[in-house]
C-alpha positions in Angstrom: -10.4 -1.7 23.2 -8.7 -2.4 26.5 -6.3 -5.4 26.7 -7.5 -8.2 28.8 -6.3 -8.0 32.4 -5.8 -11.5 33.8 -7.5 -12.3 37.1 -5.0 -13.5 39.7 -6.1 -15.5 42.8 -2.9 -14.8 44.6 -1.2 -11.4 44.7 2.0 -12.0 42.7 5.5 -10.9 43.7 6.4 -8.2 41.2 10.1 -8.7 40.2 12.1 -6.3 38.0 15.2 -8.1 36.5 18.3 -6.4 35.4 18.5 -6.0 31.6 21.6 -8.2 31.5 19.6 -11.0 33.0 16.8 -10.6 30.4 19.4 -10.6 27.6 21.0 -13.8 29.0 17.6 -15.6 29.3 16.8 -14.6 25.7 20.2 -15.8 24.5 19.8 -19.2 26.2 16.3 -19.7 25.1 17.3 -19.1 21.4 20.5 -21.2 21.7 21.1 -24.4 19.8 22.7 -25.8 22.9 20.3 -28.1 24.7 21.8 -27.3 28.1 21.3 -23.6 27.7 17.7 -24.1 26.5 17.0 -26.2 29.5 18.4 -23.6 31.8 16.1 -20.9 30.4 13.1 -23.2 30.5 13.8 -24.2 34.1 14.1 -20.6 35.1 10.7 -19.8 33.5 9.0 -22.7 35.3 10.6 -22.0 38.7 9.9 -18.2 38.4 6.3 -18.9 37.8 6.1 -21.5 40.6 7.5 -18.7 42.9 4.3 -16.7 42.1 6.6 -14.1 40.5 5.6 -11.8 37.6 8.2 -9.9 35.7 8.0 -6.1 35.6 9.1 -4.2 32.6 9.2 -0.5 31.6 10.2 1.3 28.4 13.9 1.5 29.5 14.2 -2.3 29.6 13.1 -2.4 26.0 15.5 0.4 25.1 18.5 -1.4 26.6 17.5 -4.8 25.1 16.6 -3.7 21.6 19.4 -1.2 21.0 22.0 -4.1 20.7 24.1 -3.5 17.5 23.6 -7.1 16.4 20.2 -7.4 14.6 20.0 -11.2 15.4 20.6 -10.6 19.1 17.9 -7.8 19.1 15.5 -10.2 17.3 16.2 -12.9 19.9 15.3 -10.5 22.7 12.2 -9.4 20.9 11.1 -13.1 20.5 11.7 -13.7 24.2 9.5 -10.8 25.3 6.8 -11.9 22.8 6.9 -15.4 24.4 5.9 -14.1 27.9 2.3 -15.2 28.7 2.0 -12.7 31.5 4.1 -9.6 32.2 3.5 -6.5 34.4 4.4 -3.2 32.8 4.5 0.4 34.0 1.3 2.1 32.8 1.5 4.9 30.3 0.1 8.2 31.5 -0.8 9.1 27.9 -1.5 6.5 25.2 -3.3 3.5 26.6 -1.8 0.1 25.8 1.8 1.4 25.5 4.5 0.5 28.0 5.3 3.4 30.3 8.6 5.3 30.7 10.1 6.9 33.8 8.2 10.1 32.8 4.9 8.1 33.0 5.9 6.8 36.4 6.7 10.3 37.6 3.4 11.6 36.1 1.4 9.4 38.4 3.6 10.4 41.4 3.2 14.1 40.6 -0.5 13.8 40.2 -0.8 12.1 43.6 1.5 14.6 45.3 -0.5 17.5 43.8 -3.8 16.1 45.0 -2.4 15.5 48.5 -0.2 18.5 49.4 0.6 17.1 52.9 1.5 13.6 51.8 5.0 12.4 52.3 6.9 10.3 49.8 5.6 7.0 51.2 2.0 8.2 51.0 2.6 9.5 47.4 4.0 6.0 46.5 1.0 4.3 48.0 -1.4 6.4 46.1 0.5 6.3 42.8 0.9 2.5 43.0 -2.8 2.1 42.6 -2.5 2.9 38.9 1.2 2.2 38.3 1.2 -1.4 37.0 -1.0 -3.1 34.4 -0.9 -6.8 33.4 -0.6 -7.9 29.8 1.1 -10.5 27.6 4.5 -10.1 25.9 2.9 -10.4 22.5 0.5 -7.5 23.3 3.3 -5.5 24.8 5.5 -5.5 21.7 2.8 -5.5 19.0 2.6 -1.6 18.7 6.4 -1.6 17.9 6.5 -4.2 15.2 5.5 -2.1 12.2 8.2 0.5 13.1 10.9 -1.9 14.2 13.8 -0.5 12.1 13.0 3.1 13.1 12.6 2.1 16.7 16.0 0.4 16.7 17.6 3.5 15.2 15.9 5.7 17.8 17.2 3.5 20.6 20.7 3.6 19.2 20.7 7.4 19.0 19.3 7.7 22.5 22.0 5.4 23.8 24.7 7.6 22.2 23.1 10.7 23.8 23.0 8.9 27.2 26.8 8.4 27.1 27.3 12.1 26.5 24.8 13.1 29.2 26.5 11.0 31.8 30.0 12.3 30.9 28.8 15.9 30.9 26.9 15.6 34.2 29.9 14.0 36.0 32.5 16.5 34.8 33.1 19.5 36.9 34.1 21.4 33.8 32.8 24.8 35.1 35.1 24.6 38.0 32.7 26.4 40.3 29.9 23.9 41.2 30.4 24.6 44.9 30.3 28.4 44.5 27.4 30.1 46.3 24.8 31.7 44.0 24.4 34.8 46.2 28.1 35.5 45.6 27.7 35.2 41.9 24.7 37.5 42.0 26.9 40.2 43.4 29.3 40.0 40.5 29.5 42.1 37.4 29.3 41.2 33.7 32.7 40.1 32.4 34.2 41.7 29.3 33.4 39.9 26.0 36.9 38.6 25.6 36.9 37.3 29.2 33.6 35.4 28.6 35.0 33.9 25.4 38.2 32.8 27.2 36.2 31.3 30.0 34.0 29.2 27.6 37.2 28.0 25.8 38.6 26.9 29.1 35.4 25.0 29.9 35.4 23.4 26.5 39.0 22.3 27.1 38.3 20.8 30.5 35.1 19.0 29.3 36.8 17.6 26.2 39.6 16.2 28.3 37.2 14.7 30.8 35.2 13.0 28.1 38.3 11.7 26.4 39.9 10.4 29.6 36.9 9.2 31.6 33.9 9.2 29.4 32.3 6.1 27.9 34.8 4.7 25.4 32.0 4.3 22.9 31.8 8.1 22.6 33.5 8.5 19.2 34.4 12.1 19.2 35.1 13.9 22.5 35.9 17.2 20.7 32.5 17.2 18.9 30.5 16.2 22.0 32.1 18.9 24.1 31.9 21.6 21.5 28.3 20.9 20.7 27.3 21.2 24.4 29.3 24.4 25.0 27.9 26.0 21.9 24.4 25.2 23.2 25.3 26.8 26.6 26.6 29.9 24.8 23.5 30.2 22.6 21.2 30.1 25.7 23.5 32.1 28.0 24.4 35.0 25.7 20.8 35.5 24.8 19.8 36.2 28.4 22.8 38.0 29.9 22.1 41.7 30.5 24.5 44.3 31.9 22.3 45.0 35.0 22.7 41.7 36.7 24.0 38.7 34.6 23.6 36.3 37.5 20.0 37.1 38.0 19.3 36.8 34.3 20.8 33.4 34.1 18.8 32.3 37.1 15.6 33.4 35.4 16.6 31.6 32.2 16.7 28.4 34.3 13.2 29.0 35.4 14.1 30.1 38.9 13.9 33.4 40.9 15.4 34.7 44.1 12.7 32.9 46.2 14.3 29.6 45.2 17.7 30.6 46.5 18.9 30.4 50.0 22.2 31.7 51.6 24.0 28.4 51.0 22.5 27.5 47.5 25.3 26.5 45.2 25.7 26.4 41.4 25.3 22.7 41.6 22.1 23.1 43.6 20.7 25.5 41.0 21.5 22.9 38.3 19.6 20.3 40.2 16.6 22.5 40.7 16.6 23.7 37.1 16.8 20.1 35.9 13.8 19.1 38.1 11.8 22.1 36.8 12.4 21.1 33.2 11.4 17.5 34.0 8.2 18.8 35.8 7.4 20.9 32.7 7.6 17.8 30.5 5.5 15.8 32.9 2.9 18.6 33.1 2.2 18.2 29.3 0.3 15.0 30.3 -1.3 16.5 33.4 -2.2 20.1 32.5 -1.9 21.3 36.1 -1.7 25.0 37.0 2.1 25.8 36.9 2.5 28.1 39.8 0.6 25.8 42.1 2.4 22.8 40.7 5.9 24.1 41.4 4.8 25.3 44.9 3.2 22.1 45.9 5.3 19.3 44.4 8.9 19.4 45.5 11.2 16.6 44.2 11.8 15.3 47.8 8.2 14.3 48.0 8.4 12.0 44.9 9.7 8.5 45.4 11.4 8.5 42.0 13.1 11.8 42.8 14.5 10.4 46.1 15.7 7.2 44.5 17.1 8.7 41.3 19.1 11.4 43.2 20.3 8.9 45.8 21.7 6.6 43.0 23.2 9.5 41.2 25.0 10.9 44.3 26.2 7.5 45.7 27.1 5.7 42.5 30.7 4.5 42.8 33.1 6.8 41.0 34.3 4.3 38.4 37.3 5.1 36.2 35.0 5.1 33.2 31.7 6.9 33.2 29.6 4.3 31.5 26.6 5.6 29.6 24.4 2.9 30.9 24.4 4.6 34.3 21.6 6.9 33.1 19.3 3.9 32.4 20.4 2.3 35.7 19.2 5.4 37.6 15.9 5.4 35.7 15.3 1.6 36.2 16.2 2.0 39.9 13.1 4.1 40.4 11.1 0.9 40.0 12.3 -0.1 43.4 9.4 1.8 44.9 6.8 -0.2 43.0 8.1 -3.8 42.9 8.7 -6.4 45.6 12.2 -7.2 44.3 14.5 -5.4 41.9 17.7 -6.9 40.5 20.4 -4.4 39.7 24.1 -4.5 38.7 26.8 -4.4 41.4 27.5 -0.6 41.0 23.8 0.3 41.5 23.5 -2.2 44.3 26.4 -0.4 46.1 24.8 2.9 45.5 21.6 1.7 47.2 23.6 0.3 50.1 25.4 3.6 50.7 22.2 5.7 50.2 20.4 3.6 52.8 23.1 4.5 55.3 22.6 8.2 54.6 18.9 8.2 54.0 17.2 5.8 56.5 13.7 6.7 55.0 14.8 5.1 51.7 14.1 1.7 53.3 10.4 2.5 53.8 10.1 3.5 50.2 11.5 0.4 48.4 11.3 -3.3 48.3 14.2 -5.8 48.2 17.3 -4.7 46.2 19.3 -7.7 44.9 22.3 -8.5 42.7 23.3 -11.8 41.2 25.5 -13.1 38.5 23.4 -16.0 37.3 19.7 -15.5 36.4 19.1 -19.2 37.2 19.5 -18.5 40.9 16.8 -15.9 41.0 13.7 -18.1 41.7 15.4 -19.7 44.7 16.5 -16.3 46.0 13.0 -15.0 45.7 11.6 -18.0 47.6 14.2 -17.6 50.3 13.6 -13.9 50.7 9.8 -14.2 51.2 10.0 -17.3 53.4 12.1 -15.3 55.9 10.4 -12.0 55.0 13.6 -10.2 56.0 14.6 -7.0 54.4 
């Protein structure tokens, strides 16, 4: 049975709040302090009067419900349940479940595949027709209540993994990310003891990077580095052949020589391979013919691909590589489908710099805002749309 979809006389302003704002509202609403309660209640009333509807996706819930304190997580759950109307990213698979970044990308990929000549803006416009559904907070969280403890544990494990992913992706532990692939393809297979020594050096550099700059909540830099390097060895040693080790590794990444240009670097191959893996996951929902899919749907035609990579590349290089940056990139992709998105100051700066380098980004996204106090958001929304200035 399909959930009821409220009829709206006025097209609402879709607003995605930062997870920190959502957590603060939930805290104030559950507070014993009358002043805090009033602040949360005033926000809800003013937000509604501004014709604004909150937009959520799976990654909001992941950030909110993974809090270590069970009482805090329960407060946040109660707040989401209390929302009479909320907009959510639609699931490309199971109906009635809030969507993830993969669901968002599935709709984009399907639109891009159907329209091979469409640019990112046209893909966005087509995907947006099915991107958002309206529901209540109670209906939104109902599917998760029976497995609440398991869900919380899963979120905690995912959060730990995100910290490691961010640290590994930011570390230049290989020392050759700028090396051109064609030069590597001309190389010969190293002797076994040289390969082992090289992996040991990579492990040492990665471990040091994680320890010195990784998220401080990573409990064991040695284990995180060793586990990743062992996975690389297991994959790499299984595909290396004496004839052309570089070509074999390229093929193991799902690429061939047609994907490589004269200036393609090791880092470029990593980006292409990561996208192909993502596309493979997305295609489990879509079932499109693989050769045609990879030929037609390049990442630069997907709004989420443009936004995600822009935030990744222009994110300020902070002293500590916070694991929440991964969720920030994923949530930033909502910017293509909402009227206003609120982000933290680092992501806001990444958007600012990206717009200077990618002028077309402005045509893809709505307003990108930052604020320290959630109570100011309704007035900011009203001011934004009264001037209609981007």
